[in-house]
N, C-alpha and C positions, 0 to 999 in steps of 0.2 A: 135597440137594447133587447132584453129578454122578456118573454111572456111568462107571467107568474100567476099562480092561483093560491090564495090564502083562505084556509078553512078553519073557522073557529066559531063556536056558537055564541061567544060573548062579542056582541057587536062593537063595543068600544075597543077591545083589543084588536079585533079583526080590522077595523077601520084605521087604527093607529099604525099597524104593520103595513097595511096597503098604502097608506099615505106616505110613510117614510120610504118605501120602495119606489113608489111613483115619483117622488122627488128626485130619485136617482135616474129617472128617465125610463124606467121599466113600465110595461103595460101590465096592470094588475087587475085580475078578476077576484071576486070574493064569493064564498059560499058559507052557509051557516050550518050545514050538516053533510053527511056522507052522500046521501041521495042527490042533493043539489050539486055537489062537487062532481059526482060521476056523470051526471047529465052534461055538465060543462066540459069534462074531460073527454067525453065522446064527441063533442062538437068542435073542440079546439085543442091543438097541440101545445103543451106547456113545457118550458125549459126547467121550471122549478115549481114544486108544490110544497107549500108550508102548511102543516096541519097540526092541530091540537090532538092529543091522545083521547081526551074525554069529550066525546060529542054525543048528542042525543041520538038514540036509536043504535046505530052501528058505531064502532070505535074508529079512531084514527088509524089504528093498526090494520083494521080491515080495509080502510081506504088505501093505505100504502100497498097492500096486496093487489087491489083492483087497479090502481094506477100503474103498477109494474106490469100488469097484464095488458092494459090498454096502451100504455106509453112507456115501453121499456127503456127509452133513452132519457126520460125525465128524471131529474134529480129530486129527492124528497128530503125535507127537513121536518122532524117531528118535535113539537114543543109541548110542554105541560107544566102546570104549576103543582101537580099532585103525583109526580112520578115515583116509582119504586125501582129497586134494582131489577126485579122481575120484568117490569115494563120495559126498561132499558135494554135488557137482553133480548126480549121478544122483538 
């Protein structure tokens, strides 16, 4: 199956997403912030990265830019509970 990375600073949400995707047979890694996610993305190729927009330090939008640079073939899904139209456009 696919290799996935879930990035969210809220452990409960991160764990729930990872568990659900893992039940589908996917290999799922987890990161709590952009820095941790980038270390993982430099060490492993991902088919899909799921990230929250609001993360401590750097934003999920910044993570998307870096993932695109490191892994241009990886798909990215951005999630948020506090989105705005401007965030969606960005």
